[in-house]
PQR file of N, CA, C, O and H, with PARSE charges and radii, in Angstrom:
ATOM      1  N   MET A   1      -6.251   1.350   6.920 -0.4000 1.5000
ATOM      2  CA  MET A   1      -6.117   2.395   5.902 -0.0000 2.0000
ATOM      3  C   MET A   1      -5.865   1.803   4.532  0.5500 1.7000
ATOM      4  O   MET A   1      -6.395   2.271   3.525 -0.5500 1.4000
ATOM      5  N   THR A   2      -5.043   0.760   4.513 -0.4000 1.5000
ATOM      6  CA  THR A   2      -4.664   0.179   3.225 -0.0000 2.0000
ATOM      7  C   THR A   2      -5.914  -0.401   2.501  0.5500 1.7000
ATOM      8  O   THR A   2      -6.063  -0.220   1.292 -0.5500 1.4000
ATOM      9  H   THR A   2      -4.612   0.379   5.331  0.4000 1.0000
ATOM     10  N   GLU A   3      -6.762  -1.063   3.209 -0.4000 1.5000
ATOM     11  CA  GLU A   3      -7.978  -1.588   2.579 -0.0000 2.0000
ATOM     12  C   GLU A   3      -8.854  -0.535   1.983  0.5500 1.7000
ATOM     13  O   GLU A   3      -9.377  -0.694   0.880 -0.5500 1.4000
ATOM     14  H   GLU A   3      -6.640  -1.210   4.191  0.4000 1.0000
ATOM     15  N   ASP A   4      -9.022   0.582   2.734 -0.4000 1.5000
ATOM     16  CA  ASP A   4      -9.834   1.698   2.217 -0.0000 2.0000
ATOM     17  C   ASP A   4      -9.153   2.287   0.972  0.5500 1.7000
ATOM     18  O   ASP A   4      -9.818   2.617  -0.010 -0.5500 1.4000
ATOM     19  H   ASP A   4      -8.597   0.711   3.630  0.4000 1.0000
ATOM     20  N   LEU A   5      -7.849   2.412   1.026 -0.4000 1.5000
ATOM     21  CA  LEU A   5      -7.102   2.993  -0.089 -0.0000 2.0000
ATOM     22  C   LEU A   5      -7.191   2.089  -1.326  0.5500 1.7000
ATOM     23  O   LEU A   5      -7.299   2.590  -2.445 -0.5500 1.4000
ATOM     24  H   LEU A   5      -7.309   2.144   1.824  0.4000 1.0000
ATOM     25  N   LEU A   6      -7.149   0.791  -1.142 -0.4000 1.5000
ATOM     26  CA  LEU A   6      -7.269  -0.114  -2.314 -0.0000 2.0000
ATOM     27  C   LEU A   6      -8.671  -0.006  -2.946  0.5500 1.7000
ATOM     28  O   LEU A   6      -8.809  -0.043  -4.169 -0.5500 1.4000
ATOM     29  H   LEU A   6      -7.062   0.383  -0.233  0.4000 1.0000
ATOM     30  N   GLY A   7      -9.688   0.125  -2.114 -0.4000 1.5000
ATOM     31  CA  GLY A   7     -11.033   0.321  -2.643 -0.0000 2.0000
ATOM     32  C   GLY A   7     -11.150   1.609  -3.415  0.5500 1.7000
ATOM     33  O   GLY A   7     -11.774   1.654  -4.476 -0.5500 1.4000
ATOM     34  H   GLY A   7      -9.576   0.155  -1.121  0.4000 1.0000
ATOM     35  N   HIS A   8     -10.550   2.660  -2.882 -0.4000 1.5000
ATOM     36  CA  HIS A   8     -10.567   3.957  -3.548 -0.0000 2.0000
ATOM     37  C   HIS A   8      -9.785   3.895  -4.863  0.5500 1.7000
ATOM     38  O   HIS A   8     -10.182   4.499  -5.860 -0.5500 1.4000
ATOM     39  H   HIS A   8     -10.044   2.624  -2.021  0.4000 1.0000
ATOM     40  N   ALA A   9      -8.662   3.152  -4.853 -0.4000 1.5000
ATOM     41  CA  ALA A   9      -7.850   3.012  -6.069 -0.0000 2.0000
ATOM     42  C   ALA A   9      -8.637   2.323  -7.171  0.5500 1.7000
ATOM     43  O   ALA A   9      -8.571   2.720  -8.335 -0.5500 1.4000
ATOM     44  H   ALA A   9      -8.340   2.661  -4.043  0.4000 1.0000
ATOM     45  N   THR A  10      -9.387   1.281  -6.797 -0.4000 1.5000
ATOM     46  CA  THR A  10     -10.225   0.536  -7.736 -0.0000 2.0000
ATOM     47  C   THR A  10     -11.231   1.484  -8.391  0.5500 1.7000
ATOM     48  O   THR A  10     -11.428   1.470  -9.606 -0.5500 1.4000
ATOM     49  H   THR A  10      -9.441   0.958  -5.852  0.4000 1.0000
ATOM     50  N   ASP A  11     -11.855   2.301  -7.555 -0.4000 1.5000
ATOM     51  CA  ASP A  11     -12.860   3.231  -8.088 -0.0000 2.0000
ATOM     52  C   ASP A  11     -12.218   4.235  -9.029  0.5500 1.7000
ATOM     53  O   ASP A  11     -12.732   4.477 -10.121 -0.5500 1.4000
ATOM     54  H   ASP A  11     -11.695   2.313  -6.568  0.4000 1.0000
ATOM     55  N   LEU A  12     -11.092   4.825  -8.617 -0.4000 1.5000
ATOM     56  CA  LEU A  12     -10.447   5.859  -9.433 -0.0000 2.0000
ATOM     57  C   LEU A  12      -9.950   5.281 -10.744  0.5500 1.7000
ATOM     58  O   LEU A  12     -10.125   5.889 -11.800 -0.5500 1.4000
ATOM     59  H   LEU A  12     -10.674   4.628  -7.730  0.4000 1.0000
ATOM     60  N   LEU A  13      -9.331   4.113 -10.685 -0.4000 1.5000
ATOM     61  CA  LEU A  13      -8.796   3.517 -11.906 -0.0000 2.0000
ATOM     62  C   LEU A  13      -9.869   3.091 -12.872  0.5500 1.7000
ATOM     63  O   LEU A  13      -9.610   2.946 -14.067 -0.5500 1.4000
ATOM     64  H   LEU A  13      -9.188   3.619  -9.827  0.4000 1.0000
ATOM     65  N   GLY A  14     -11.093   2.885 -12.365 -0.4000 1.5000
ATOM     66  CA  GLY A  14     -12.185   2.533 -13.260 -0.0000 2.0000
ATOM     67  C   GLY A  14     -12.869   3.728 -13.890  0.5500 1.7000
ATOM     68  O   GLY A  14     -13.721   3.567 -14.763 -0.5500 1.4000
ATOM     69  H   GLY A  14     -11.303   3.003 -11.394  0.4000 1.0000
ATOM     70  N   ASP A  15     -12.511   4.906 -13.464 -0.4000 1.5000
ATOM     71  CA  ASP A  15     -13.157   6.145 -13.960 -0.0000 2.0000
ATOM     72  C   ASP A  15     -12.200   6.832 -14.963  0.5500 1.7000
ATOM     73  O   ASP A  15     -11.146   7.352 -14.596 -0.5500 1.4000
ATOM     74  H   ASP A  15     -11.818   5.037 -12.754  0.4000 1.0000
ATOM     75  N   ARG A  16     -12.613   6.807 -16.222 -0.4000 1.5000
ATOM     76  CA  ARG A  16     -11.775   7.405 -17.291 -0.0000 2.0000
ATOM     77  C   ARG A  16     -11.655   8.938 -17.148  0.5500 1.7000
ATOM     78  O   ARG A  16     -10.796   9.543 -17.789 -0.5500 1.4000
ATOM     79  H   ARG A  16     -13.469   6.385 -16.520  0.4000 1.0000
ATOM     80  N   ARG A  17     -12.471   9.549 -16.348 -0.4000 1.5000
ATOM     81  CA  ARG A  17     -12.467  11.008 -16.223 -0.0000 2.0000
ATOM     82  C   ARG A  17     -11.416  11.474 -15.179  0.5500 1.7000
ATOM     83  O   ARG A  17     -11.182  12.675 -15.047 -0.5500 1.4000
ATOM     84  H   ARG A  17     -13.169   9.057 -15.827  0.4000 1.0000
ATOM     85  N   VAL A  18     -10.814  10.580 -14.473 -0.4000 1.5000
ATOM     86  CA  VAL A  18      -9.846  10.936 -13.458 -0.0000 2.0000
ATOM     87  C   VAL A  18      -8.558  11.440 -14.139  0.5500 1.7000
ATOM     88  O   VAL A  18      -8.047  10.829 -15.078 -0.5500 1.4000
ATOM     89  H   VAL A  18     -11.004   9.604 -14.580  0.4000 1.0000
ATOM     90  N   GLY A  19      -8.071  12.545 -13.644 -0.4000 1.5000
ATOM     91  CA  GLY A  19      -6.899  13.167 -14.253 -0.0000 2.0000
ATOM     92  C   GLY A  19      -5.581  12.793 -13.576  0.5500 1.7000
ATOM     93  O   GLY A  19      -5.529  12.035 -12.608 -0.5500 1.4000
ATOM     94  H   GLY A  19      -8.486  13.042 -12.881  0.4000 1.0000
ATOM     95  N   ALA A  20      -4.524  13.367 -14.143 -0.4000 1.5000
ATOM     96  CA  ALA A  20      -3.162  13.091 -13.686 -0.0000 2.0000
ATOM     97  C   ALA A  20      -2.954  13.480 -12.214  0.5500 1.7000
ATOM     98  O   ALA A  20      -2.269  12.782 -11.466 -0.5500 1.4000
ATOM     99  H   ALA A  20      -4.567  13.982 -14.930  0.4000 1.0000
ATOM    100  N   VAL A  21      -3.551  14.590 -11.822 -0.4000 1.5000
ATOM    101  CA  VAL A  21      -3.357  15.083 -10.457 -0.0000 2.0000
ATOM    102  C   VAL A  21      -3.930  14.051  -9.446  0.5500 1.7000
ATOM    103  O   VAL A  21      -3.306  13.732  -8.434 -0.5500 1.4000
ATOM    104  H   VAL A  21      -4.107  15.156 -12.430  0.4000 1.0000
ATOM    105  N   GLU A  22      -5.132  13.550  -9.762 -0.4000 1.5000
ATOM    106  CA  GLU A  22      -5.763  12.592  -8.851 -0.0000 2.0000
ATOM    107  C   GLU A  22      -4.960  11.268  -8.829  0.5500 1.7000
ATOM    108  O   GLU A  22      -4.781  10.667  -7.770 -0.5500 1.4000
ATOM    109  H   GLU A  22      -5.640  13.808 -10.584  0.4000 1.0000
ATOM    110  N   LEU A  23      -4.492  10.835  -9.980 -0.4000 1.5000
ATOM    111  CA  LEU A  23      -3.702   9.598 -10.048 -0.0000 2.0000
ATOM    112  C   LEU A  23      -2.365   9.747  -9.344  0.5500 1.7000
ATOM    113  O   LEU A  23      -1.900   8.809  -8.696 -0.5500 1.4000
ATOM    114  H   LEU A  23      -4.637  11.323 -10.840  0.4000 1.0000
ATOM    115  N   ARG A  24      -1.752  10.889  -9.457 -0.4000 1.5000
ATOM    116  CA  ARG A  24      -0.474  11.125  -8.792 -0.0000 2.0000
ATOM    117  C   ARG A  24      -0.683  11.118  -7.269  0.5500 1.7000
ATOM    118  O   ARG A  24       0.126  10.555  -6.532 -0.5500 1.4000
ATOM    119  H   ARG A  24      -2.130  11.652  -9.983  0.4000 1.0000
ATOM    120  N   PHE A  25      -1.736  11.725  -6.822 -0.4000 1.5000
ATOM    121  CA  PHE A  25      -2.066  11.719  -5.355 -0.0000 2.0000
ATOM    122  C   PHE A  25      -2.316  10.295  -4.901  0.5500 1.7000
ATOM    123  O   PHE A  25      -1.810   9.899  -3.850 -0.5500 1.4000
ATOM    124  H   PHE A  25      -2.393  12.182  -7.421  0.4000 1.0000
ATOM    125  N   LEU A  26      -3.084   9.499  -5.657 -0.4000 1.5000
ATOM    126  CA  LEU A  26      -3.324   8.152  -5.357 -0.0000 2.0000
ATOM    127  C   LEU A  26      -2.006   7.338  -5.263  0.5500 1.7000
ATOM    128  O   LEU A  26      -1.809   6.577  -4.315 -0.5500 1.4000
ATOM    129  H   LEU A  26      -3.495   9.821  -6.510  0.4000 1.0000
ATOM    130  N   ALA A  27      -1.156   7.502  -6.211 -0.4000 1.5000
ATOM    131  CA  ALA A  27       0.139   6.798  -6.234 -0.0000 2.0000
ATOM    132  C   ALA A  27       0.966   7.177  -5.015  0.5500 1.7000
ATOM    133  O   ALA A  27       1.654   6.317  -4.463 -0.5500 1.4000
ATOM    134  H   ALA A  27      -1.317   8.120  -6.981  0.4000 1.0000
ATOM    135  N   GLY A  28       0.928   8.414  -4.579 -0.4000 1.5000
ATOM    136  CA  GLY A  28       1.639   8.802  -3.346 -0.0000 2.0000
ATOM    137  C   GLY A  28       1.093   8.096  -2.125  0.5500 1.7000
ATOM    138  O   GLY A  28       1.855   7.597  -1.297 -0.5500 1.4000
ATOM    139  H   GLY A  28       0.369   9.112  -5.027  0.4000 1.0000
ATOM    140  N   ARG A  29      -0.245   8.049  -2.005 -0.4000 1.5000
ATOM    141  CA  ARG A  29      -0.822   7.416  -0.818 -0.0000 2.0000
ATOM    142  C   ARG A  29      -0.606   5.904  -0.846  0.5500 1.7000
ATOM    143  O   ARG A  29      -0.398   5.286   0.198 -0.5500 1.4000
ATOM    144  H   ARG A  29      -0.865   8.455  -2.677  0.4000 1.0000
ATOM    145  N   LEU A  30      -0.653   5.309  -2.039 -0.4000 1.5000
ATOM    146  CA  LEU A  30      -0.350   3.869  -2.153 -0.0000 2.0000
ATOM    147  C   LEU A  30       1.059   3.558  -1.772  0.5500 1.7000
ATOM    148  O   LEU A  30       1.322   2.544  -1.127 -0.5500 1.4000
ATOM    149  H   LEU A  30      -0.822   5.811  -2.887  0.4000 1.0000
ATOM    150  N   SER A  31       1.989   4.424  -2.163 -0.4000 1.5000
ATOM    151  CA  SER A  31       3.417   4.260  -1.799 -0.0000 2.0000
ATOM    152  C   SER A  31       3.595   4.342  -0.286  0.5500 1.7000
ATOM    153  O   SER A  31       4.294   3.525   0.312 -0.5500 1.4000
ATOM    154  H   SER A  31       1.776   5.248  -2.687  0.4000 1.0000
ATOM    155  N   GLU A  32       2.966   5.321   0.314 -0.4000 1.5000
ATOM    156  CA  GLU A  32       3.025   5.457   1.794 -0.0000 2.0000
ATOM    157  C   GLU A  32       2.490   4.196   2.477  0.5500 1.7000
ATOM    158  O   GLU A  32       3.087   3.690   3.427 -0.5500 1.4000
ATOM    159  H   GLU A  32       2.398   5.985  -0.172  0.4000 1.0000
ATOM    160  N   SER A  33       1.365   3.705   1.981 -0.4000 1.5000
ATOM    161  CA  SER A  33       0.762   2.499   2.581 -0.0000 2.0000
ATOM    162  C   SER A  33       1.683   1.278   2.399  0.5500 1.7000
ATOM    163  O   SER A  33       1.835   0.473   3.319 -0.5500 1.4000
ATOM    164  H   SER A  33       0.880   4.116   1.209  0.4000 1.0000
ATOM    165  N   LEU A  34       2.281   1.146   1.241 -0.4000 1.5000
ATOM    166  CA  LEU A  34       3.181   0.009   1.030 -0.0000 2.0000
ATOM    167  C   LEU A  34       4.392   0.092   1.956  0.5500 1.7000
ATOM    168  O   LEU A  34       4.861  -0.930   2.455 -0.5500 1.4000
ATOM    169  H   LEU A  34       2.158   1.799   0.494  0.4000 1.0000
ATOM    170  N   ARG A  35       4.895   1.292   2.186 -0.4000 1.5000
ATOM    171  CA  ARG A  35       6.005   1.477   3.124 -0.0000 2.0000
ATOM    172  C   ARG A  35       5.658   0.932   4.492  0.5500 1.7000
ATOM    173  O   ARG A  35       6.447   0.228   5.121 -0.5500 1.4000
ATOM    174  H   ARG A  35       4.513   2.123   1.780  0.4000 1.0000
ATOM    175  N   VAL A  36       4.466   1.272   4.937 -0.4000 1.5000
ATOM    176  CA  VAL A  36       4.040   0.839   6.293 -0.0000 2.0000
ATOM    177  C   VAL A  36       3.870  -0.673   6.292  0.5500 1.7000
ATOM    178  O   VAL A  36       4.255  -1.313   7.271 -0.5500 1.4000
ATOM    179  H   VAL A  36       3.825   1.845   4.426  0.4000 1.0000
ATOM    180  N   VAL A  37       3.317  -1.276   5.249 -0.4000 1.5000
ATOM    181  CA  VAL A  37       3.132  -2.700   5.176 -0.0000 2.0000
ATOM    182  C   VAL A  37       4.474  -3.414   5.215  0.5500 1.7000
ATOM    183  O   VAL A  37       4.616  -4.417   5.915 -0.5500 1.4000
ATOM    184  H   VAL A  37       3.004  -0.756   4.454  0.4000 1.0000
ATOM    185  N   VAL A  38       5.461  -2.916   4.477 -0.4000 1.5000
ATOM    186  CA  VAL A  38       6.792  -3.507   4.457 -0.0000 2.0000
ATOM    187  C   VAL A  38       7.417  -3.364   5.825  0.5500 1.7000
ATOM    188  O   VAL A  38       8.020  -4.318   6.317 -0.5500 1.4000
ATOM    189  H   VAL A  38       5.346  -2.101   3.909  0.4000 1.0000
ATOM    190  N   ARG A  39       7.299  -2.221   6.452 -0.4000 1.5000
ATOM    191  CA  ARG A  39       7.879  -2.029   7.786 -0.0000 2.0000
ATOM    192  C   ARG A  39       7.301  -3.028   8.788  0.5500 1.7000
ATOM    193  O   ARG A  39       8.018  -3.617   9.598 -0.5500 1.4000
ATOM    194  H   ARG A  39       6.809  -1.447   6.052  0.4000 1.0000
ATOM    195  N   ILE A  40       5.990  -3.197   8.706 -0.4000 1.5000
ATOM    196  CA  ILE A  40       5.328  -4.197   9.648 -0.0000 2.0000
ATOM    197  C   ILE A  40       5.807  -5.599   9.352  0.5500 1.7000
ATOM    198  O   ILE A  40       6.120  -6.353  10.274 -0.5500 1.4000
ATOM    199  H   ILE A  40       5.408  -2.720   8.048  0.4000 1.0000
ATOM    200  N   ALA A  41       5.872  -5.969   8.067 -0.4000 1.5000
ATOM    201  CA  ALA A  41       6.318  -7.317   7.720 -0.0000 2.0000
ATOM    202  C   ALA A  41       7.754  -7.578   8.166  0.5500 1.7000
ATOM    203  O   ALA A  41       8.072  -8.663   8.653 -0.5500 1.4000
ATOM    204  H   ALA A  41       5.617  -5.356   7.318  0.4000 1.0000
ATOM    205  N   GLU A  42       8.613  -6.583   7.999 -0.4000 1.5000
ATOM    206  CA  GLU A  42      10.025  -6.756   8.416 -0.0000 2.0000
ATOM    207  C   GLU A  42      10.086  -6.861   9.937  0.5500 1.7000
ATOM    208  O   GLU A  42      10.840  -7.676  10.469 -0.5500 1.4000
ATOM    209  H   GLU A  42       8.355  -5.701   7.604  0.4000 1.0000
ATOM    210  N   SER A  43       9.311  -6.060  10.631 -0.4000 1.5000
ATOM    211  CA  SER A  43       9.302  -6.114  12.107 -0.0000 2.0000
ATOM    212  C   SER A  43       8.803  -7.474  12.593  0.5500 1.7000
ATOM    213  O   SER A  43       9.369  -8.045  13.526 -0.5500 1.4000
ATOM    214  H   SER A  43       8.698  -5.398  10.199  0.4000 1.0000
ATOM    215  N   ARG A  44       7.785  -7.975  11.991 -0.4000 1.5000
ATOM    216  CA  ARG A  44       7.285  -9.266  12.392 -0.0000 2.0000
ATOM    217  C   ARG A  44       8.249 -10.395  12.040  0.5500 1.7000
ATOM    218  O   ARG A  44       8.436 -11.335  12.812 -0.5500 1.4000
ATOM    219  H   ARG A  44       7.326  -7.512  11.233  0.4000 1.0000
ATOM    220  N   GLY A  45       8.850 -10.286  10.873 -0.4000 1.5000
ATOM    221  CA  GLY A  45       9.829 -11.275  10.445 -0.0000 2.0000
ATOM    222  C   GLY A  45      11.030 -11.310  11.337  0.5500 1.7000
ATOM    223  O   GLY A  45      11.575 -12.385  11.588 -0.5500 1.4000
ATOM    224  H   GLY A  45       8.698  -9.522  10.246  0.4000 1.0000
ATOM    225  N   ALA A  46      11.470 -10.157  11.834 -0.4000 1.5000
ATOM    226  CA  ALA A  46      12.625 -10.085  12.698 -0.0000 2.0000
ATOM    227  C   ALA A  46      12.312 -10.756  14.051  0.5500 1.7000
ATOM    228  O   ALA A  46      13.238 -11.172  14.747 -0.5500 1.4000
ATOM    229  H   ALA A  46      11.027  -9.284  11.630  0.4000 1.0000
ATOM    230  N   ARG A  47      11.095 -10.864  14.415 -0.4000 1.5000
ATOM    231  CA  ARG A  47      10.719 -11.480  15.726 -0.0000 2.0000
ATOM    232  C   ARG A  47      10.530 -12.986  15.597  0.5500 1.7000
ATOM    233  O   ARG A  47      10.397 -13.672  16.610 -0.5500 1.4000
ATOM    234  H   ARG A  47      10.343 -10.526  13.849  0.4000 1.0000
ATOM    235  N   LEU A  48      10.514 -13.517  14.379 -0.4000 1.5000
ATOM    236  CA  LEU A  48      10.323 -14.942  14.251 -0.0000 2.0000
ATOM    237  C   LEU A  48      11.609 -15.676  14.590  0.5500 1.7000
ATOM    238  O   LEU A  48      12.706 -15.221  14.265 -0.5500 1.4000
ATOM    239  H   LEU A  48      10.621 -12.959  13.556  0.4000 1.0000
ATOM    240  N   GLU A  49      11.459 -16.822  15.251 -0.4000 1.5000
ATOM    241  CA  GLU A  49      12.587 -17.663  15.569 -0.0000 2.0000
ATOM    242  C   GLU A  49      13.002 -18.449  14.312  0.5500 1.7000
ATOM    243  O   GLU A  49      12.165 -19.051  13.640 -0.5500 1.4000
ATOM    244  H   GLU A  49      10.568 -17.192  15.515  0.4000 1.0000
ATOM    245  N   VAL A  50      14.279 -18.429  14.018 -0.4000 1.5000
ATOM    246  CA  VAL A  50      14.775 -19.203  12.863 -0.0000 2.0000
ATOM    247  C   VAL A  50      15.335 -20.501  13.430  0.5500 1.7000
ATOM    248  O   VAL A  50      16.228 -20.479  14.276 -0.5500 1.4000
ATOM    249  H   VAL A  50      14.959 -17.939  14.564  0.4000 1.0000
ATOM    250  N   PRO A  51      14.816 -21.618  12.969 -0.5600 1.5000
ATOM    251  CA  PRO A  51      15.283 -22.901  13.492  0.2800 2.0000
ATOM    252  C   PRO A  51      16.745 -23.096  13.086  0.5500 1.7000
ATOM    253  O   PRO A  51      17.113 -22.830  11.942 -0.5500 1.4000
ATOM    254  N   GLY A  52      17.577 -23.560  14.021 -0.4000 1.5000
ATOM    255  CA  GLY A  52      18.989 -23.840  13.738 -0.0000 2.0000
ATOM    256  C   GLY A  52      19.187 -25.212  13.141  0.5500 1.7000
ATOM    257  O   GLY A  52      18.294 -26.058  13.186 -0.5500 1.4000
ATOM    258  H   GLY A  52      17.279 -23.776  14.950  0.4000 1.0000
ATOM    259  N   PRO A  53      20.384 -25.430  12.571 -0.5600 1.5000
ATOM    260  CA  PRO A  53      20.691 -26.700  11.936  0.2800 2.0000
ATOM    261  C   PRO A  53      20.741 -27.855  12.923  0.5500 1.7000
ATOM    262  O   PRO A  53      20.990 -28.994  12.529 -0.5500 1.4000
TER
END
């Protein structure tokens, strides 16, 4: 989903005719996507073994 959203963001940001409503919607979806990415990264990081001294 994130890759598709990034492509869509590139298209929207390149179009000067896009209004505030569309940009606000895009920002909301990007925020949702980033939350998922952070959650996955934290989950994977928590499973990594940390070498001891």
